[in-house]
TIKEFI-648596 format. One record per atom (N, C-alpha, C, O): atom name; y, x, z. Coordinates in steps of 0.1 Angstrom, whole numbers, plus 5000, padded with zeros to 4 digits. Example, Ala and Ser with C-alpha at 12.3 -4.5 7.8 and 13.67 -1.06 7.14 Angstrom:
REM residues 2
atom: N; y: 4943; x: 5132; z: 5078
atom: CA; y: 4955; x: 5123; z: 5078
atom: C; y: 4967; x: 5132; z: 5078
atom: O; y: 4967; x: 5142; z: 5085
atom: N; y: 4978; x: 5128; z: 5071
atom: CA; y: 4989; x: 5137; z: 5071
atom: C; y: 5000; x: 5129; z: 5079
atom: O; y: 5011; x: 5134; z: 5080
This chain:
REM residues 78
atom: N; y: 6727; x: 4270; z: 1967
atom: CA; y: 6714; x: 4278; z: 1958
atom: C; y: 6719; x: 4290; z: 1955
atom: O; y: 6729; x: 4290; z: 1948
atom: N; y: 6714; x: 4301; z: 1957
atom: CA; y: 6717; x: 4314; z: 1955
atom: C; y: 6705; x: 4319; z: 1947
atom: O; y: 6695; x: 4324; z: 1953
atom: N; y: 6707; x: 4318; z: 1931
atom: CA; y: 6697; x: 4323; z: 1922
atom: C; y: 6697; x: 4338; z: 1921
atom: O; y: 6687; x: 4343; z: 1917
atom: N; y: 6707; x: 4346; z: 1924
atom: CA; y: 6707; x: 4361; z: 1923
atom: C; y: 6700; x: 4367; z: 1937
atom: O; y: 6694; x: 4378; z: 1937
atom: N; y: 6701; x: 4359; z: 1947
atom: CA; y: 6695; x: 4366; z: 1959
atom: C; y: 6682; x: 4358; z: 1961
atom: O; y: 6676; x: 4361; z: 1971
atom: N; y: 6676; x: 4348; z: 1954
atom: CA; y: 6667; x: 4340; z: 1956
atom: C; y: 6666; x: 4332; z: 1969
atom: O; y: 6656; x: 4333; z: 1975
atom: N; y: 6675; x: 4326; z: 1973
atom: CA; y: 6677; x: 4319; z: 1989
atom: C; y: 6683; x: 4304; z: 1985
atom: O; y: 6689; x: 4301; z: 1975
atom: N; y: 6682; x: 4298; z: 1994
atom: CA; y: 6690; x: 4284; z: 1996
atom: C; y: 6695; x: 4283; z: 2009
atom: O; y: 6688; x: 4288; z: 2019
atom: N; y: 6707; x: 4278; z: 2011
atom: CA; y: 6714; x: 4276; z: 2025
atom: C; y: 6714; x: 4260; z: 2027
atom: O; y: 6717; x: 4252; z: 2019
atom: N; y: 6709; x: 4257; z: 2039
atom: CA; y: 6710; x: 4243; z: 2043
atom: C; y: 6721; x: 4243; z: 2052
atom: O; y: 6719; x: 4250; z: 2062
atom: N; y: 6733; x: 4236; z: 2051
atom: CA; y: 6744; x: 4235; z: 2057
atom: C; y: 6741; x: 4228; z: 2069
atom: O; y: 6732; x: 4219; z: 2069
atom: N; y: 6749; x: 4231; z: 2082
atom: CA; y: 6746; x: 4224; z: 2096
atom: C; y: 6747; x: 4211; z: 2095
atom: O; y: 6739; x: 4205; z: 2103
atom: N; y: 6754; x: 4202; z: 2085
atom: CA; y: 6756; x: 4189; z: 2087
atom: C; y: 6742; x: 4182; z: 2082
atom: O; y: 6740; x: 4170; z: 2085
atom: N; y: 6735; x: 4189; z: 2075
atom: CA; y: 6722; x: 4185; z: 2069
atom: C; y: 6708; x: 4190; z: 2075
atom: O; y: 6697; x: 4187; z: 2071
atom: N; y: 6712; x: 4197; z: 2086
atom: CA; y: 6699; x: 4203; z: 2093
atom: C; y: 6694; x: 4198; z: 2104
atom: O; y: 6702; x: 4192; z: 2112
atom: N; y: 6683; x: 4199; z: 2107
atom: CA; y: 6677; x: 4191; z: 2118
atom: C; y: 6684; x: 4195; z: 2134
atom: O; y: 6687; x: 4188; z: 2143
atom: N; y: 6686; x: 4209; z: 2134
atom: CA; y: 6694; x: 4213; z: 2148
atom: C; y: 6708; x: 4214; z: 2147
atom: O; y: 6715; x: 4218; z: 2157
atom: N; y: 6712; x: 4211; z: 2136
atom: CA; y: 6728; x: 4215; z: 2135
atom: C; y: 6731; x: 4227; z: 2130
atom: O; y: 6744; x: 4228; z: 2128
atom: N; y: 6724; x: 4236; z: 2127
atom: CA; y: 6728; x: 4249; z: 2125
atom: C; y: 6726; x: 4251; z: 2109
atom: O; y: 6716; x: 4246; z: 2103
atom: N; y: 6736; x: 4260; z: 2104
atom: CA; y: 6735; x: 4264; z: 2089
atom: C; y: 6722; x: 4278; z: 2091
atom: O; y: 6720; x: 4287; z: 2099
atom: N; y: 6714; x: 4273; z: 2079
atom: CA; y: 6704; x: 4282; z: 2078
atom: C; y: 6701; x: 4286; z: 2063
atom: O; y: 6700; x: 4277; z: 2054
atom: N; y: 6699; x: 4299; z: 2060
atom: CA; y: 6694; x: 4305; z: 2050
atom: C; y: 6680; x: 4307; z: 2047
atom: O; y: 6674; x: 4313; z: 2056
atom: N; y: 6674; x: 4303; z: 2038
atom: CA; y: 6659; x: 4306; z: 2039
atom: C; y: 6655; x: 4311; z: 2023
atom: O; y: 6659; x: 4305; z: 2013
atom: N; y: 6648; x: 4322; z: 2021
atom: CA; y: 6641; x: 4327; z: 2009
atom: C; y: 6633; x: 4318; z: 2003
atom: O; y: 6626; x: 4310; z: 2008
atom: N; y: 6635; x: 4320; z: 1989
atom: CA; y: 6628; x: 4310; z: 1981
atom: C; y: 6616; x: 4318; z: 1973
atom: O; y: 6618; x: 4329; z: 1968
atom: N; y: 6605; x: 4311; z: 1973
atom: CA; y: 6593; x: 4319; z: 1967
atom: C; y: 6595; x: 4323; z: 1954
atom: O; y: 6604; x: 4317; z: 1948
atom: N; y: 6588; x: 4332; z: 1947
atom: CA; y: 6590; x: 4333; z: 1933
atom: C; y: 6587; x: 4321; z: 1924
atom: O; y: 6593; x: 4319; z: 1914
atom: N; y: 6576; x: 4314; z: 1928
atom: CA; y: 6573; x: 4301; z: 1921
atom: C; y: 6583; x: 4291; z: 1922
atom: O; y: 6586; x: 4285; z: 1912
atom: N; y: 6589; x: 4288; z: 1933
atom: CA; y: 6599; x: 4279; z: 1934
atom: C; y: 6613; x: 4284; z: 1928
atom: O; y: 6620; x: 4275; z: 1923
atom: N; y: 6617; x: 4298; z: 1928
atom: CA; y: 6626; x: 4302; z: 1920
atom: C; y: 6625; x: 4299; z: 1904
atom: O; y: 6635; x: 4295; z: 1897
atom: N; y: 6613; x: 4302; z: 1900
atom: CA; y: 6612; x: 4301; z: 1885
atom: C; y: 6613; x: 4285; z: 1880
atom: O; y: 6618; x: 4281; z: 1870
atom: N; y: 6606; x: 4277; z: 1890
atom: CA; y: 6607; x: 4263; z: 1888
atom: C; y: 6623; x: 4257; z: 1889
atom: O; y: 6627; x: 4248; z: 1882
atom: N; y: 6631; x: 4263; z: 1899
atom: CA; y: 6644; x: 4258; z: 1900
atom: C; y: 6653; x: 4264; z: 1887
atom: O; y: 6662; x: 4257; z: 1881
atom: N; y: 6651; x: 4276; z: 1884
atom: CA; y: 6655; x: 4282; z: 1873
atom: C; y: 6655; x: 4274; z: 1860
atom: O; y: 6665; x: 4271; z: 1853
atom: N; y: 6643; x: 4270; z: 1858
atom: CA; y: 6639; x: 4262; z: 1846
atom: C; y: 6646; x: 4249; z: 1848
atom: O; y: 6651; x: 4245; z: 1838
atom: N; y: 6647; x: 4240; z: 1861
atom: CA; y: 6655; x: 4231; z: 1860
atom: C; y: 6668; x: 4230; z: 1857
atom: O; y: 6673; x: 4222; z: 1850
atom: N; y: 6674; x: 4242; z: 1864
atom: CA; y: 6689; x: 4245; z: 1860
atom: C; y: 6689; x: 4246; z: 1846
atom: O; y: 6697; x: 4238; z: 1840
atom: N; y: 6683; x: 4253; z: 1839
atom: CA; y: 6685; x: 4255; z: 1826
atom: C; y: 6684; x: 4245; z: 1815
atom: O; y: 6689; x: 4246; z: 1804
atom: N; y: 6676; x: 4234; z: 1819
atom: CA; y: 6672; x: 4222; z: 1812
atom: C; y: 6685; x: 4211; z: 1816
atom: O; y: 6691; x: 4205; z: 1808
atom: N; y: 6686; x: 4211; z: 1828
atom: CA; y: 6698; x: 4201; z: 1831
atom: C; y: 6711; x: 4205; z: 1830
atom: O; y: 6720; x: 4197; z: 1830
atom: N; y: 6713; x: 4219; z: 1829
atom: CA; y: 6728; x: 4225; z: 1826
atom: C; y: 6735; x: 4215; z: 1837
atom: O; y: 6740; x: 4205; z: 1832
atom: N; y: 6735; x: 4217; z: 1849
atom: CA; y: 6742; x: 4210; z: 1859
atom: C; y: 6755; x: 4218; z: 1860
atom: O; y: 6758; x: 4229; z: 1856
atom: N; y: 6762; x: 4209; z: 1867
atom: CA; y: 6778; x: 4213; z: 1870
atom: C; y: 6774; x: 4219; z: 1885
atom: O; y: 6764; x: 4216; z: 1891
atom: N; y: 6785; x: 4227; z: 1890
atom: CA; y: 6782; x: 4232; z: 1903
atom: C; y: 6782; x: 4224; z: 1917
atom: O; y: 6779; x: 4228; z: 1928
atom: N; y: 6785; x: 4210; z: 1910
atom: CA; y: 6785; x: 4202; z: 1924
atom: C; y: 6774; x: 4193; z: 1923
atom: O; y: 6773; x: 4184; z: 1931
atom: N; y: 6765; x: 4193; z: 1914
atom: CA; y: 6751; x: 4186; z: 1913
atom: C; y: 6743; x: 4192; z: 1923
atom: O; y: 6740; x: 4204; z: 1926
atom: N; y: 6738; x: 4181; z: 1929
atom: CA; y: 6724; x: 4182; z: 1938
atom: C; y: 6711; x: 4185; z: 1931
atom: O; y: 6708; x: 4181; z: 1920
atom: N; y: 6704; x: 4193; z: 1938
atom: CA; y: 6687; x: 4195; z: 1931
atom: C; y: 6680; x: 4182; z: 1936
atom: O; y: 6675; x: 4176; z: 1927
atom: N; y: 6680; x: 4177; z: 1949
atom: CA; y: 6672; x: 4169; z: 1956
atom: C; y: 6680; x: 4156; z: 1955
atom: O; y: 6691; x: 4155; z: 1960
atom: N; y: 6674; x: 4145; z: 1948
atom: CA; y: 6678; x: 4133; z: 1945
atom: C; y: 6671; x: 4124; z: 1953
atom: O; y: 6659; x: 4126; z: 1955
atom: N; y: 6676; x: 4112; z: 1957
atom: CA; y: 6667; x: 4099; z: 1962
atom: C; y: 6674; x: 4088; z: 1957
atom: O; y: 6684; x: 4083; z: 1962
atom: N; y: 6668; x: 4082; z: 1947
atom: CA; y: 6677; x: 4070; z: 1938
atom: C; y: 6690; x: 4073; z: 1934
atom: O; y: 6699; x: 4065; z: 1934
atom: N; y: 6692; x: 4086; z: 1930
atom: CA; y: 6702; x: 4091; z: 1924
atom: C; y: 6714; x: 4095; z: 1932
atom: O; y: 6726; x: 4098; z: 1928
atom: N; y: 6709; x: 4095; z: 1944
atom: CA; y: 6720; x: 4098; z: 1957
atom: C; y: 6714; x: 4112; z: 1963
atom: O; y: 6702; x: 4113; z: 1964
atom: N; y: 6721; x: 4122; z: 1968
atom: CA; y: 6716; x: 4133; z: 1973
atom: C; y: 6711; x: 4127; z: 1989
atom: O; y: 6715; x: 4117; z: 1995
atom: N; y: 6701; x: 4136; z: 1993
atom: CA; y: 6693; x: 4132; z: 2005
atom: C; y: 6705; x: 4136; z: 2016
atom: O; y: 6713; x: 4145; z: 2015
atom: N; y: 6705; x: 4128; z: 2026
atom: CA; y: 6716; x: 4130; z: 2037
atom: C; y: 6707; x: 4134; z: 2049
atom: O; y: 6711; x: 4138; z: 2059
atom: N; y: 6692; x: 4132; z: 2046
atom: CA; y: 6686; x: 4134; z: 2060
atom: C; y: 6669; x: 4135; z: 2056
atom: O; y: 6662; x: 4126; z: 2052
atom: N; y: 6666; x: 4146; z: 2058
atom: CA; y: 6647; x: 4148; z: 2055
atom: C; y: 6643; x: 4137; z: 2065
atom: O; y: 6634; x: 4131; z: 2061
atom: N; y: 6647; x: 4134; z: 2078
atom: CA; y: 6639; x: 4124; z: 2084
atom: C; y: 6638; x: 4113; z: 2081
atom: O; y: 6629; x: 4105; z: 2085
atom: N; y: 6650; x: 4109; z: 2072
atom: CA; y: 6652; x: 4096; z: 2068
atom: C; y: 6642; x: 4093; z: 2056
atom: O; y: 6636; x: 4083; z: 2055
atom: N; y: 6641; x: 4106; z: 2046
atom: CA; y: 6635; x: 4106; z: 2036
atom: C; y: 6618; x: 4106; z: 2040
atom: O; y: 6610; x: 4101; z: 2032
atom: N; y: 6615; x: 4112; z: 2051
atom: CA; y: 6601; x: 4113; z: 2056
atom: C; y: 6597; x: 4096; z: 2059
atom: O; y: 6588; x: 4089; z: 2054
atom: N; y: 6606; x: 4091; z: 2070
atom: CA; y: 6603; x: 4080; z: 2075
atom: C; y: 6601; x: 4070; z: 2065
atom: O; y: 6592; x: 4061; z: 2067
atom: N; y: 6610; x: 4070; z: 2052
atom: CA; y: 6610; x: 4061; z: 2044
atom: C; y: 6595; x: 4061; z: 2034
atom: O; y: 6588; x: 4052; z: 2030
atom: N; y: 6592; x: 4074; z: 2032
atom: CA; y: 6578; x: 4077; z: 2027
atom: C; y: 6568; x: 4073; z: 2035
atom: O; y: 6557; x: 4070; z: 2030
atom: N; y: 6568; x: 4074; z: 2048
atom: CA; y: 6557; x: 4068; z: 2057
atom: C; y: 6556; x: 4053; z: 2055
atom: O; y: 6545; x: 4047; z: 2053
atom: N; y: 6568; x: 4047; z: 2055
atom: CA; y: 6568; x: 4031; z: 2054
atom: C; y: 6564; x: 4025; z: 2040
atom: O; y: 6558; x: 4015; z: 2038
atom: N; y: 6569; x: 4034; z: 2030
atom: CA; y: 6563; x: 4030; z: 2016
atom: C; y: 6549; x: 4031; z: 2015
atom: O; y: 6542; x: 4024; z: 2007
atom: N; y: 6544; x: 4042; z: 2024
atom: CA; y: 6529; x: 4045; z: 2020
atom: C; y: 6521; x: 4032; z: 2028
atom: O; y: 6510; x: 4029; z: 2025
atom: N; y: 6527; x: 4026; z: 2039
atom: CA; y: 6523; x: 4017; z: 2046
atom: C; y: 6513; x: 4020; z: 2057
atom: O; y: 6504; x: 4013; z: 2062
atom: N; y: 6517; x: 4034; z: 2061
atom: CA; y: 6510; x: 4040; z: 2073
atom: C; y: 6518; x: 4032; z: 2084
atom: O; y: 6530; x: 4029; z: 2083
atom: N; y: 6507; x: 4029; z: 2096
atom: CA; y: 6511; x: 4023; z: 2108
atom: C; y: 6508; x: 4033; z: 2117
atom: O; y: 6501; x: 4043; z: 2115
atom: N; y: 6517; x: 4030; z: 2131
atom: CA; y: 6514; x: 4038; z: 2141
atom: C; y: 6512; x: 4053; z: 2139
atom: O; y: 6503; x: 4059; z: 2144
atom: N; y: 6524; x: 4059; z: 2129
atom: CA; y: 6522; x: 4072; z: 2126
atom: C; y: 6536; x: 4077; z: 2136
atom: O; y: 6547; x: 4073; z: 2138
atom: N; y: 6530; x: 4089; z: 2142
atom: CA; y: 6542; x: 4094; z: 2152
atom: C; y: 6553; x: 4100; z: 2144
atom: O; y: 6551; x: 4110; z: 2138
atom: N; y: 6564; x: 4094; z: 2143
atom: CA; y: 6575; x: 4096; z: 2136
atom: C; y: 6582; x: 4109; z: 2144
atom: O; y: 6585; x: 4109; z: 2156
atom: N; y: 6584; x: 4120; z: 2136
atom: CA; y: 6595; x: 4132; z: 2141
atom: C; y: 6606; x: 4128; z: 2147
atom: O; y: 6614; x: 4136; z: 2151
């Protein structure tokens, strides 16, 4: 997370296509993440997005889990 340049970088090991990508943050998202950072006073190794206390390894895994918990059947899983 780059608060100075208002961007976030997704490392290749966490991306869908295996490529590292940097994306801009909207003003609203930057403000929300800045507030969260100030409230939590995180260490540099802390993650923002957690699932059951662990960092997300796969967006697909998180999405599929959400579909399952919602009880949605016959949903085309990406």
